[in-house]
C-alpha angles and dihedrals in degrees: 000000000000109000092224091053088051089052091052095048090048090053088058088067096051094135090070098035127099091219141041112232149164135189119297107283121251106243127210113219112259123234109237129200113266110258113203122228124220130205099250122141131171124198119219116185091330096317118118113218117187117217103190094167097051089121089069089068088076095079091174095060122107090231091057093045092053090049088053092052092051094046092051090051089060093045095045091048093052094046092044091061093058103109098213101041094102089048091055092048091050090051090048092050091049098050091039090060101091132108117268130193133194125220111278120233135190111243120178094323095321130106105223126191143151127237135183122191091214115278101029109133093230131017117253120232119226135182140202131196094233127343093285097043127116114282113242134176111256095183135342111207090189087075093058093076139003095236099041094245094124106078139181115257104187138328136211132189118217119247093256092050091239103109137045118209115194141167129221132201122209118216094347095298119151087232112103135195121209122225133177130207138176107250100210098047102024091231114156116228122219091245105117122159125188135192095042117150133173090001138125129201113255113191121215125166108317097345146021146252120238141154124250138178127211116267109274124237115270110273093021097080096107101028111026119107113265108229142155101031118182132202111232136187114220122195115209112259096019123120111256092242086066093059110123123234108235098176138009136159110201092168088064105036093167094063122094123215125200127182147204139176121236115248092252090056091234101112141039110215118204122198115196125187141170097192143017093277131039123037141190121230130211130179133202126195105234094195090073121055092202095047115134123234108255124210115230096169117007100179134064101233098107142032113249134178127173107220103178147008126197133160091345096311120115124203115208137176115220143165093208105130087350114080090190093045136248139205118248137175133215141164131223092260091050103040103133120108093247092055096054114117123216115243096170111012123216111290131206088258128062118263106226105163144013137181129184104219134150093004089301138101111234109197133188118209130185118226112182092341099309131093133259123177123220127184122214132178117242092266090058100258113149112239111170148313123263109238115241125194097234145335105306148093131303135201139177124038088153125159145086135287093263095055115105095197139036139180133236136181126224130194141155139178095289096015111087116217112284129182122232129191114221125204104210101196095045098035091229124147126199132180108255101177137352133183124250108223124170092231128109100226092179090079093067131071136199125209133177119221132183123212135176122254125216094279093043097261113148112239128189127224133180117219123194128186143128117299114261093024111169112238096217100131095254102095116116105242138191119202112196128190146155114179106183154081095032088284114150125213111215131171113293138163124247119181091201091056090064088076087067095043099046090052094060093269130147125226117201122185115189124200101220128191112267089057127096100244093115100026136258096328093056090048096050090046087071100044137097111331088010097055092108087071089070093053091045090052090052094047090050089052091053090049090050093054092049095042091052094050097244085126145330133241087265091059103036125102127187120212136176140147133223105338083008088058087058088050090054095047095047096044092045089054093047097043113017090156092070099064142054095193134022125194114188107185120200088332133181098241106158104064093177097060107022092108092062097072134074106306097343091119089070090069092063094096087064100036110020117219135266089242098055098085141314094272093053092045092050091049094049092044090052093063107019104131094220094051098044103057105122132211115257101003118145098239122184121257103285131200112182112202124203143139135234094232098048102127095166098061099015114226090240087083090063094037094055094043096052091045089055092047095048090049097048106032112095099182132093101247109113114254104188139152126228109207114192118209124224091010134107139193092324110279116118096011108161119243093247091058091044093055093046091048092049093049091051090046099052093037089056092047096046097043094051090048094051092244121143112199119229097247126117113253 
């Protein structure tokens, strides 16, 4: 039966339907800004590859800025004509306006936590001296800028509880600036450090360790390659030029080193990496000024993280000879891999987190992409599980060995993040704080299904919708995926997603290969010359949703961000017939040049590069979203989303991709780009921008599907 006829027939039964709807609207082809082409061609292993939009890589040029303005005019005009967009934004504003709280943690005698009263652009951090102490403001990021686009990156309290070190990001950039203030008085110190990236603040004695890059060349701040980082020690009150270099590696300028200090303040731990997976580890005895830096792991074949040091014994998590990770111990005189001793051997589930608190090891494991928590003693003996309220995700469990209680957060698709206090010695959990949202979550259900991908691999997917939803193929559905960098997608709450669910929609989150849901093997099965597995998994997920009547190709949207934006671009090119709407967000779209910007080279362990060899070039060229847009293909409605301050996946990826799509697509579906100003890859985005973005997103999806949400407007 014709899908449009099904839509019309469904609308006749509106009294029983969860949504109001009509047939898919007839679109008039938009007029897009003219994007000039330049005569630029690269040659890879004898293959000539034109790159006519190379000029868009210069995001600081006046020409590119003018192009951005014109593209946003088209997008804003299209979105502005959607009759229910304001109603969606009003609904989002209403349901977003509830109090939120971050997981408390003990820091140098203080209990520190974040709170947001509902619509504040940035959460405010508070502290108490003890659980029953007076609540005071530690830092209010809303005062850092009028529009909320200056955000807090990280914060760290000095060992004596006197000072707060914190980093800020401007406009969403990955660049950070370090500031220091007296906690009690609020007085700002003169210590101010710029050009910090991917670094914490690790206090030691009367200063701290951190990682800094050299100041970039003017114009390259947001696109230039980040190389030659150094680990410094800064003594409070000193001029920055006096900071001492603790570690540098001039022979390997592309590697990045981060650092931390063990809880007992005895060792500096250095993590060095050249990619997004696999790291070397070095340690330095801080009790001896002349102590040499010792190598624990000097290759990049495994992921390793030192979690504790006590009386000369180190505890470390590793996936060396353990794809799902294990906990080992070693001493300085028995530091080699073959001398490590298992404390908690590899389990059937994936170890995804561990804290040493209250003389216990609190571990988080993933089982079929959701969390369970197990407690062990320090010798590795299993003691008991921590009870959780449902299937979902946990975070927190911070603290030190002497702490007798800790806090953790729990959330799931229809379970907003709540905070629990955990008595470690007695294994007792009590609700500490929960949000009050005017939504009836009991009317929704979550299920997990398993389907077979193209090569027969079993892949899990979570599906969320209203109870009693009729599986008639007409439900507006969002399929969300990522599939890369060993990152796991576990159940989580999104208030904006409720706009989809309460209008009879379906949310499907698929756990693709390339992620970390089943350990190192699952990750590697979606990398380099096996990357097509990720796209095949996603295509099979879409087919499952259609075959099982959750939706149809006229009511299915595909969304993903960053590496997930690459997923959306590649899958949309390969199977445009499956989707009505595609939303690639801050995506990696130019697979031949991604490694030439900022930290893009770090992704090569997942992707390979076009310069590796002919086989790798051919493979990347075969799926690169930018290079596989075809003439005259009936692509779905596409809204590319990016930001002008994204210096992780530079916006040139999105600029060049949408230029190619607008040039080659002959149909009437809108293919537009939404370019956010004073925003980056996503972190630190103010609430006001989040609401605007979500309103545009769901308006675009609903409108192109012919779905009218049940809000008054």
